[in-house]
C-alpha positions, -999 to 999 in steps of 0.1 A, spaced: -934 351 -700 -930 386 -703 -916 399 -733 -887 418 -737 -896 456 -734 -889 476 -765 -864 507 -760 -845 531 -790 -815 532 -766 -783 518 -783 -769 488 -769 -730 481 -766 -704 456 -756 -678 465 -729 -654 462 -755 -671 484 -778 -673 510 -749 -637 507 -742 -626 507 -779 -645 536 -781 -636 557 -753 -595 546 -762 -603 558 -802 -621 590 -787 -591 594 -764 -564 590 -785 -582 608 -818 -592 644 -794 -559 646 -779 -529 632 -799 -494 641 -790 -494 659 -758 -472 673 -731 -485 670 -694 -465 690 -665 -466 675 -630 -445 657 -600 -437 625 -602 -454 600 -575 -458 563 -573 -428 555 -591 -424 514 -597 -395 497 -618 -406 461 -632 -381 437 -640 -395 435 -672 -381 471 -678 -414 492 -681 -419 519 -658 -453 528 -639 -458 560 -624 -482 590 -618 -484 626 -625 -502 649 -594 -507 685 -595 -527 704 -569 -563 694 -584 -557 661 -601 -532 631 -611 -529 610 -639 -515 572 -644 -485 572 -669 -463 544 -685 -429 545 -701 -418 512 -720 -390 495 -722 -381 505 -758 -385 542 -744 -370 544 -710 -334 539 -724 -339 570 -744 -351 594 -718 -327 625 -713 -332 621 -672 -338 591 -648 -373 598 -634 -375 602 -594 -402 601 -567 -409 644 -560 -394 654 -590 -412 685 -611 -412 669 -648 -429 677 -684 -436 642 -699 -444 638 -735 -464 613 -750 -501 601 -758 -533 591 -741 -546 567 -742 -570 540 -725 -564 510 -706 -597 487 -713 -591 457 -691 -598 481 -660 -615 506 -677 -591 535 -673 -569 560 -689 -526 567 -688 -500 588 -703 -482 566 -725 -443 586 -719 -417 582 -742 -399 616 -739 -390 632 -704 -375 666 -694 -372 684 -661 -402 712 -656 -384 746 -665 -347 752 -659 -356 770 -630 -365 733 -611 -333 720 -627 -309 746 -616 -323 743 -584 -317 706 -578 -281 712 -592 -275 739 -569 -290 715 -541 -265 689 -553 -233 714 -556 -241 730 -519 -242 693 -506 -210 679 -521 -195 715 -510 -198 706 -479 -188 672 -478 -150 691 -493 -153 675 -528 -148 708 -543 -119 718 -521 -84 731 -537 -62 710 -514 -79 679 -531 -66 692 -566 -43 664 -582 -9 682 -599 -2 671 -638 25 654 -651 41 681 -675 43 653 -705 21 623 -702 28 595 -717 -10 579 -720 -43 602 -722 -74 585 -714 -107 600 -732 -140 592 -717 -163 604 -743 -188 594 -770 -167 577 -799 -191 590 -827 -188 632 -821 -165 654 -832 -150 659 -796 -125 630 -796 -118 639 -830 -107 673 -819 -91 662 -793 -66 637 -814 -61 666 -838 -49 687 -813 -27 661 -795 -13 654 -828 -7 686 -836 11 698 -804 33 670 -793 21 630 -801 8 612 -774 -9 578 -770 -47 581 -767 -69 554 -752 -105 561 -756 -134 547 -730 -166 552 -755 -198 560 -733 -228 578 -743 -227 615 -733 -267 617 -727 -298 600 -721 -309 574 -697 -279 554 -674 -253 579 -694 -245 590 -661 -238 553 -647 -216 545 -679 -194 579 -676 -191 572 -637 -179 534 -649 -154 545 -673 -135 568 -647 -136 541 -627 -121 517 -648 -93 542 -659 -84 544 -624 -84 507 -615 -60 501 -646 -26 487 -629 5 504 -638 28 484 -664 -4 463 -674 -12 450 -708 -34 485 -711 -15 514 -702 -25 534 -676 -35 570 -684 -16 597 -669 -41 622 -675 -80 617 -680 -101 639 -698 -138 639 -698 -156 657 -726 -185 666 -747 -201 685 -773 -223 716 -760 -257 713 -757 -289 724 -735 -291 719 -700 -311 688 -700 -283 673 -724 -256 682 -700 -270 668 -670 -251 632 -671 -223 656 -661 -244 668 -629 -253 637 -615 -239 624 -581 -225 592 -591 -202 612 -617 -193 635 -594 -180 611 -568 -160 588 -594 -144 619 -606 -136 624 -570 -123 596 -559 -101 590 -588 -65 594 -585 -55 601 -620 -56 636 -627 -86 647 -643 -96 674 -671 -133 685 -676 -141 698 -709 -182 697 -710 -200 719 -733 -188 755 -749 -173 779 -727 -207 795 -711 -218 759 -700 -208 749 -665 -215 714 -648 -208 704 -615 -179 681 -629 -158 712 -631 -159 716 -595 -149 682 -587 -122 680 -614 -87 688 -612 -87 714 -638 -115 725 -658 -111 734 -701 -140 757 -719 -138 733 -750 -122 698 -752 -97 713 -778 -87 738 -749 -83 700 -728 -62 687 -754 -38 720 -749 -37 716 -716 -29 680 -712 -3 681 -737 26 709 -742 32 721 -777 67 709 -790 76 737 -810 74 755 -776 93 731 -756 121 734 -783 117 769 -780 117 776 -744 150 747 -743 168 768 -768 162 799 -750 173 780 -716 201 768 -733 216 796 -747 210 814 -708 228 787 -693 258 791 -721 257 829 -714 258 822 -677 285 798 -675 307 818 -702 304 849 -675 311 826 -645 344 811 -664 349 847 -671 344 856 -635 368 829 -622 396 837 -647 396 871 -635 398 864 -603 426 840 -604 444 864 -622 440 888 -595 448 864 -567 479 855 -589 488 894 -592 486 887 -552 510 862 -549 545 867 -539 576 857 -560 580 824 -548 615 818 -566 629 849 -556 617 837 -518 632 803 -520 669 825 -533 664 847 -501 661 821 -479 688 795 -496 711 828 -496 702 834 -457 712 800 -445 746 799 -466 754 830 -446 744 817 -413 762 782 -421 794 805 -427 787 828 -398 784 794 -377 813 781 -386 831 807 -377 816 811 -343 817 775 -330 859 775 -320 850 811 -301 819 791 -286 844 764 -272 871 782 -261 847 803 -240 830 771 -225 865 756 -217 873 784 -199 842 788 -181 847 752 -172 887 757 -156 875 785 -138 846 765 -123 868 742 -113 899 764 -100 865 773 -74 859 736 -67 869 725 -31 899 697 -20 879 665 -26 903 643 -13 915 664 13 875 672 26 874 629 25 907 627 47 895 654 74 861 635 72 877 603 79 896 611 103 866 632 126 852 597 120 880 577 135 880 601 167 842 600 171 849 563 169 874 566 198 855 587 221 827 562 220 847 530 225 866 551 256 827 559 269 806 528 262 822 505 292 812 535 315 778 539 303 775 501 305 784 500 342 761 532 350 731 509 330 739 478 346 742 494 380 704 511 378 693 479 363 706 460 395 688 487 419 659 484 400 658 446 405 664 450 439 638 475 444 612 455 428 621 422 448 614 444 482 584 452 466 569 421 457 582 408 497 564 436 509 532 429 494 534 391 497 537 404 539 509 428 536 485 402 514 492 379 547 489 404 572 457 414 556 441 381 553 449 376 590 432 406 594 401 397 575 391 366 580 380 367 611 355 389 604 341 374 574 321 346 568 335 315 546 313 324 514 323 361 511 355 357 522 364 332 495 348 360 469 371 382 485 401 367 482 395 354 447 391 393 439 422 400 461 442 372 448 431 380 410 444 418 418 476 406 430 481 382 400 475 411 379 501 435 396 526 406 398 523 401 359 530 438 350 558 438 375 571 404 362 569 423 323 587 450 333 616 431 352 646 419 332 646 390 351 617 378 337 637 384 301 663 360 311 636 333 327 628 330 291 660 313 282 678 348 273 711 361 285 736 389 292 769 385 280 799 408 293 838 407 289 861 409 317 858 437 329 818 440 332 811 460 300 781 446 278 790 428 244 761 435 219 775 413 188 794 386 180 819 408 162 830 424 188 842 392 206 878 386 204 889 349 199 902 335 237 882 365 257 873 361 291 837 363 290 807 365 319 775 355 313 744 361 333 714 342 336 684 341 355 695 321 378 734 331 382 764 342 366 789 319 348 826 327 330 830 316 298 861 317 273 856 327 235 872 299 213 866 304 175 876 327 145 860 363 132 827 358 118 823 322 130 799 308 157 816 312 191 817 284 210 831 286 249 836 263 280 817 273 310 835 268 346 814 273 379 
């Protein structure tokens, strides 16, 4: 069996080496500040945050314990250059060293401002800073909501200022105004106020004030976070930003409806001064009273000028009454004269009128003369018409006989030359024409009229009688029918039906 080799080199265990390295690192460096870009960021359910810081030449691991994560002034993100403060320690289980971080800030104002400017440009392109989005403020809000820290002097300044100017109901939503998670809580407070229903158990504010005191750029970073800006832009309540002092500017100032340089100035913007309102009201009341007085005076002067321009109504009425009396008197005197003149004119017109009874007598005599002459001329006229009628009848009968003879002669000449069938057709056609001519002749013959049952009545002298009134009782009559003539005697009074006895 070989004996162990003897050596003067000391021998250590792994734990001793790890402990020595850890003590050396912690003793040599103590608390340090390391600048680098965050990478490999991981958040664990336990609340611890693991990350690495790197630059152009190297990388170092880092850890933020849960107890320190809530106190950070910014939210770690990959790609952000920061300055981390803490101490170097070793992790013996893996023989690695790491930076235990308890504070963190952006690497210089330039990097922080560049990040703010990039966010500002992006939100401006979306229109969150447009003036048309600004909401009007009520003149005298009933409830004022305040989002700020309850432990600072800001809320006291706001309360004191509002109480001095015009006491109003103040509703405080306490939030942290810096550090890890402050931005999310501020955004939640703005959204919470905006979601309060009108008329609910908690009064809905008419104006919101987002405020905090002064501080460094890192201290005010919660009011430059996108979550806060979008919550302010979506809020339907008029919003006043009062973050920092007069020289401090945050992105919430661009999104809010009005910016105040200090929290005290924000309270002054939210409510008017009661003394100033009372003075303004008194001033306007005095101006209104003076204006009304001047208006009344002007209207009174106008009325007086109009009154002077009006005529004397009683005098006008008296004159009209006097003219009426005068016209009545003159009318009473003139009326008899008018009647006399009208009577004379009527009498003169009556004397110029013709003698109506004499005109009537002359017209009656002329009528009787015309009637006598008509009675004397009527028998001759009837006899003439009767002779002409008889002559026409004789001519018609003669023409009818000649037509019959001509038809028979034509048939005797044509029948031997024609065959039976065409001859019958021609005969039918000729017969139809002949019957048509016969019908036309019969329609104009007075004998056809008599054949239909009519008769002609003549007196004993042969004059035709047209009415029963012209037949005297016992008068001798001659009645002509289609086939002959009979004589009769009228029997009956005037206006009654005539009856006669006929004798052949």
